[in-house]
N, C-alpha and C positions, 0 to 999 in steps of 0.2 A: 429360260425366260429372264432369273434373275434380275436393274437399272436406276438411275436417278439423276436429276439435273442440278439440284441445289448443292450437291456435294461439291460442285464446281467452285464453290467459294473458297476452296482451299488452295491447292498449289499444283505445280506441274514441273515440266522440264525447263531448262534454262531459256529456251526460246522456241518459237514455232518451228524453226529450222530443225531442231533436234527432236521434235515431238514424235517423229516416226520411230525413234530409237527406244521403243518400249521394252521394258525388262521382261525376259522370258518367264520369270517366276510368276508373273501376273496372268499369264494366258496358257491354256492347255496347248501342247505341241500338236502340230498337224499330223505327225506320225509318232505314235506312242509306243515306247519300248518297255520291256520288262513288266508288262501288265499281268498280274496273276490270273489264272483261269477262273472264269465265273463259276460260282457254286451251282451244281446241277439242280434243275428245278424238278423235284420229285412229286410236285402236286400236293404235298402235305400242307395243312394249315399252319401258319406262323402267327406269332403273337408278340406285339410290342410290350415292353415292360410296363406294368400297371394298367393295361387295357384288358377288358373282358371280351373284346372282339378278336376275330381271327380272319386272316386272308391268306390265299396262296401267293407264291412268288409272282405268278402271272398276274394276279389281281393287284398286287402291290406295284408292279411295273406298268400297269395299264395307263395309257395316256388319257383316257376319257373317264375313268372311274377310279381315281386315286383313293387310297384308304383314308378313312376318317376314324382314327383310333379312339378319339375322345369326343364324341359328338355333344356331350354336355358342357364342354369347355368353351364353346363359341356360339354366337348367334346362328339362327337358321341361314344356310348358305343358298344364294341364288343358284339356279341350275347351271349357269355358265361357269361359276366358280367351282362347283362340286363335280361336274360331269363334262365340261367342255360343250361343244355343239354337236358332238357325235361323229363329226367327219373331219373338219379342217382345223379346229381349235382345241387344244388340250385343256383339261381341267386346270384351272389356275392353281389349285392347292397341290398339284403334283410337284410344282417347283417352289411356290411361295408358302405352302403349308396352310392349314386351316387358321392358324393364328397370325398369318401374314408376316412372320419373321424371316422366312426364307432360308436360303443357304448362302455361303460365301460367293458361290458362282452366279447368284442372281441378286435379287434386291429385297430389302425389307419394305413392305407396303403398309404395314400397320402404322397408324398415326398420321399418314399423309392425308391431306384434304382430298375430297372427291374431285374438286376442281383441278387440283394438281395432277392427280392420276389421269383424269380425262384428257388433260392437256398433253401429257406424255404419250398417251395412246394416239392422239392426233398427230404428234410429231413422228411417231413410228409410221403411221399410215401414210403421211405425205413425204417420208424419206428424210426428214430433218434429223432424226436420230439414227445413227449408224454405229459402227464398231463391231468388234468380235462378238458373235452370238446374236447381234441385232436382227439378223435375217429372219430368225424364228419369230421374234416379236413383230416385225414388219408384216410377216405373213399372217399372223394372228390378227393384228390390228385391221388389216384390209378385209378379213373375213368376218369380223364382228359387226353386229348391228349397233346402232346408237343406243338402243335399249339395253343391250348386253353390256356395253361399256359402262353405261350408267349404273346398272345393277352391280357389276364388279367393283366399280369405284365406290359406290355407296357401302358395300360390305366391308372392304378393306379399310376405308376411312373410319369405320365405326370401331375398329380394334385399337388397342393400346400397345405401343411399343414397350419392350422390356429387355433387360439384359439377356443377350443371346450368345455373346462370345466373350471369352476370358482372355485378356491381353497379357502376355507374358514376355518380358525381356529375357533373352537368353543368347548364349554363344553357340549352342548346338540345338539341332532340331531332329525329329524323326526322319528317317529316309522315307520318301513318298513317291507316289506315282499318280497319274491321272487315269481315272476311269470315265471316259467321256469328258465332261467338263469339270468333274469333281475330283479334287485332290484328296487322296487317302493315304494313310500310313501303312507300311508293310506289316503283315501279321507277325513276321519273325523278328521285328524290332530293328535295331541298328540306328545309328545317328550320323549326322554330318554337320559341318559348320554352317551356320545360318548365312554368313556372308552379308551381303547388302540386299536382303530379301525380306518379304513377309510370307510366312508359311502358315496356312490355316488348315486344320484337320479336325475331324470329329472328336469330341470327348469320348464317344462310344461309337465306333465304326459300325458295328452290327445294327444298332438302333437307327442310325442315319440311313443305312441301306434299306431299312424297313419303312422309311419315310415317317418316322415317329416325330411328332411335334414336341416331344419332351427331350429330344436328342440335340444338345447344344454343341458349341465348338470352342476350340482354343486357337488363338491367333498369336503366333510367335513373331516377335519383332527384335531387331538388334538392340543391344544394351545402350541406354542413353536416349533412345528414340522418343520416349514419352516426354521427358523434360525438354528436349529440343523442340518437339512439336508444340508443347504448351507455350513456349516463348513466341513461336511464329504465329500460332493461332490467336493469342491474346494481344500481341502488339503489332504483328505484321513483320517485325524484324527488319524493317526498311526495304522489304521485298514485295510485300502485298498489304492487304488491309486486314484488320482484325475481323475474324469470321463472324463474331457476334453482331456486327453492324447489320447484317442481313438475316442471319440464322437465329438471332435472339439470344437471350440469357441462357447460359448453359448449352447453347447450340441446340435447343429443343424446339426450334421452329418459330416463325413469326408470320402469322397470316398464312398465305399460301406458300411461303418459303419453308421448305421441309425441315423437320427434325433430323439432324445428322448425328447427334450424340449416340454413341454405342453401336453404330453401324459397323458392319464388317470392314476392316481396314483395306482388305484387298479390293472390295467393291468401291470404296472411296478412291483409291489410287487409280483404278481403271477409268472411272468417270473423269478424273482429272486429265488422264492421257487422251481420252476421247475429245475433251474440250480443246486441248492443245492442238491435236491433229486436225480438228475440224470435223471429225467423224460424228460428233454430237453437236447438232445445230439447234435452232429455235431461238426464241427471244432471250431466254435466260442465259443460254450458252454464249450468245453474242455479247452480253454484258460482262461475262466472266473472262473473256480472252485477255484483256489487258491486266486483269487482276492476277492471273497465274503465270504470266510469261517470264518473270524474273526468277522463279524458283527452280532449284535443281532437283534431280532425281532423289538425292538424299533427303531433301526437304519434303518431298512427297511422302516418303516412308515415314518420316517423323510426324508430320501433320496427321497422316492417316492413323498412326499408332495412338497419338494423343486423343483424337476425336473418338476413336473406337473405345478408349478406356473410360469415357465419361458415361454416367448414368443417363439413359434415354429420357 
């Protein structure tokens, strides 16, 4: 499900002509190799660290009844958020989690305004928002009633964003693979050069696979990225506009312009590429095309790294 339009205030590829040359690190491959075999489902109850509840693997992976490990840590959830619609729309918390912070492959919804969330759902529904993985959200948006969209938007807008990914500059990263759309580190360890990539993995792989809302992430970025990104974000670097003009002080949002501080850097970068390629449309995206067109792929990584390093 993971998305967001305001992220677009940041940067992208050198020009629209190059927008299709998206880096492979940002997207799961169509054909995935060297994926470890899934752990057998023995039907036994499992437990997330710190929770008194238990679920079987089948229940944890259910698309309509995702686990709620810590029900006392969030407001009452609307039915559509907790259970989906029973047929065509999955439970929102299966991807975005009960606290709305989500995973790197989707989006943080906590702290967005209800109006903004509803507008994005409308853009999915009418086809203005596209890109890798958008087909799922388009399908959901078309199947949701106006009341269900309102209920979900109201719930997630009531939640507060918080630190959810730890940004680390490094020359080497764990060797990883994709399980579906999620990047995971191999259990056996091993490292490789980071190169010109952002690599995001769970701090605790097992807890993320249990869909625990206490299981956060680490985002590895190339050395020097944060400082370079800070210069671009705060001054524009002669290539774009300072991001705070629209996203407010500390990039914590301004009116219906979203809070992007502390968001997954991979998510930030993907949204930029979608704006550049035209996969992401709508009124906000149209305003951003001219803002992002002079930035290089290196700039995208740097800006995403810096924005992700900020406190939400």
